[in-house]
Structures are given as C-alpha cells and as structure tokens.
C-alpha positions as CSV (number, residue, x, y, z in Angstrom):
1,M,-30.4,16.3,-13.6
2,I,-27.9,13.9,-15.1
3,L,-26.7,14.1,-18.7
4,C,-24.6,11.1,-19.1
5,D,-24.7,8.0,-21.2
6,N,-22.8,4.7,-21.3
7,A,-20.1,6.5,-23.4
8,C,-18.8,7.7,-20.0
9,I,-17.4,4.2,-19.5
10,G,-15.2,4.9,-22.5
11,V,-13.4,7.5,-20.5
12,L,-12.5,4.8,-18.0
13,Q,-11.3,2.5,-20.8
14,E,-9.2,5.3,-22.3
15,Q,-7.6,6.1,-19.0
16,F,-7.5,2.6,-17.6
17,E,-3.8,2.1,-17.4
18,S,-3.2,5.5,-15.8
19,L,-6.0,5.1,-13.4
20,S,-4.9,1.7,-12.3
21,T,-1.7,3.1,-10.9
22,K,-3.2,6.2,-9.3
23,L,-6.5,5.1,-7.6
24,D,-6.9,4.4,-4.0
25,A,-9.2,1.6,-4.9
26,H,-9.7,0.3,-1.3
27,A,-11.0,3.7,-0.1
28,I,-13.1,4.2,-3.1
29,A,-14.6,0.7,-2.9
30,V,-15.6,1.2,0.8
31,H,-17.3,4.6,0.0
32,M,-19.1,3.1,-3.0
33,Y,-20.3,0.2,-0.9
34,Q,-21.5,2.5,1.8
35,R,-23.6,4.3,-0.9
36,N,-25.0,1.0,-2.2
37,A,-23.1,1.4,-5.5
38,L,-21.2,-1.9,-4.9
39,T,-22.3,-5.2,-3.5
40,L,-20.6,-6.8,-0.6
41,K,-19.1,-9.4,-3.0
42,E,-17.7,-6.6,-5.2
43,L,-16.2,-4.8,-2.2
44,Q,-14.6,-8.0,-1.0
45,S,-13.1,-8.6,-4.5
46,V,-11.3,-5.3,-4.2
47,Q,-10.4,-5.5,-0.5
48,C,-8.8,-9.0,-0.8
49,L,-6.2,-7.4,-3.0
50,R,-5.0,-5.1,-0.2
51,D,-1.3,-5.7,-0.9
52,R,-1.7,-5.4,-4.7
53,S,-3.0,-1.9,-5.3
54,V,-2.8,-1.9,-9.1
55,E,-4.8,-5.2,-9.2
56,A,-7.3,-3.7,-6.8
57,A,-7.7,-0.6,-8.9
58,E,-8.1,-2.8,-12.1
59,T,-10.7,-4.9,-10.4
60,L,-12.7,-1.8,-9.3
61,L,-12.5,-0.2,-12.7
62,N,-13.6,-3.5,-14.3
63,I,-16.6,-3.7,-12.0
64,I,-17.6,-0.1,-12.9
65,K,-17.2,-0.8,-16.6
66,E,-19.1,-4.1,-16.5
67,Q,-22.0,-2.5,-14.8
68,A,-22.2,0.2,-17.5
69,D,-24.5,2.2,-15.2
70,D,-24.5,6.0,-15.3
71,A,-25.5,6.2,-11.6
72,I,-22.5,4.0,-10.6
73,Y,-20.1,6.0,-12.7
74,L,-21.3,9.3,-11.3
75,C,-21.1,7.8,-7.8
76,F,-17.5,6.8,-8.6
77,L,-16.8,10.4,-9.7
78,D,-18.4,11.8,-6.5
79,V,-16.4,9.4,-4.3
80,L,-13.2,10.5,-6.0
81,K,-13.9,14.1,-4.8
82,H,-14.5,12.9,-1.2
83,T,-11.5,10.6,-1.0
84,K,-8.9,13.3,-1.7
85,Q,-8.5,12.2,-5.3
86,Q,-9.9,15.4,-6.9
87,H,-7.1,15.3,-9.5
88,I,-8.4,12.1,-10.9
89,Y,-11.9,13.4,-10.8
90,Q,-10.9,16.5,-12.7
91,T,-9.1,14.4,-15.4
92,L,-12.1,12.2,-15.9
93,V,-14.5,15.1,-16.1
94,E,-12.3,17.1,-18.5
95,R,-11.9,14.1,-20.7
96,G,-15.7,13.7,-20.7
97,Y,-16.3,17.3,-21.7
98,K,-13.9,16.9,-24.7
99,G,-16.5,14.8,-26.5
100,V,-16.1,11.3,-25.0
101,C,-19.2,11.8,-22.8
102,V,-21.0,14.7,-21.2
103,C,-21.5,14.4,-17.5
104,V,-23.2,16.9,-15.2
105,C,-21.4,15.7,-12.1
106,V,-24.3,15.6,-9.7
107,C,-23.9,12.4,-7.6
108,A,-26.4,9.8,-8.4
109,C,-25.4,7.5,-5.6
110,Y,-28.1,5.8,-3.7
111,W,-28.3,7.7,-0.5
C-alpha cells in the first residue's frame, strides 16, 4: 500500500522556498478540502491570502508539515497531479526516492 514515513515532510522543508513561489496553493487547498484532507479553517487560512500567492503557499505548506501525516502528504502529491502541477509532483517524488523518504504514490486521500 503506502511506504512513507514522516521523513517525507523533510522533502517539503528542503524544497520550501522553491515550492512557495511555484505552488497554486488556492487550487490545491480547495482540492485537499474536498478530499477531507484540510479543515474548513485551514482552507480559509489559505483562501484569505488570495492576493498574496507566496504567503498562501507558505501557509499551505506549513499546514501540511504541522500535520506530519503521511495520508495528508500523499493526498497533497495526488492533488498536484490533478491540478496541472505535475512538474512539482515529479520533483517531490524524485527527491523522496533519493533517500529523503520513500513514497509509493498511491493517493491516501479520504474519498
């Protein structure tokens, strides 16, 4: 099923600055909320930063890191694939396979 541990969050930390300038945090947050991976409060904390995309991305990444939950991280990866951000997905997965973490990218989102 899923081979991933909390070290996956280390990939986010390592790539934090780069990710915060590339993510479409608003779209990702909506999809993660729809999959019950974010609470309404968490979604709103990202959405209220609509005009500040970097801050919105930082907020979303911090939420994911703070939860330190493999299912949430894997849902994040899956949502990247479905929001036309495959290049970010690919980078995170490749970094994981280089020893930071091992993730079999099967979405663990709550369907």
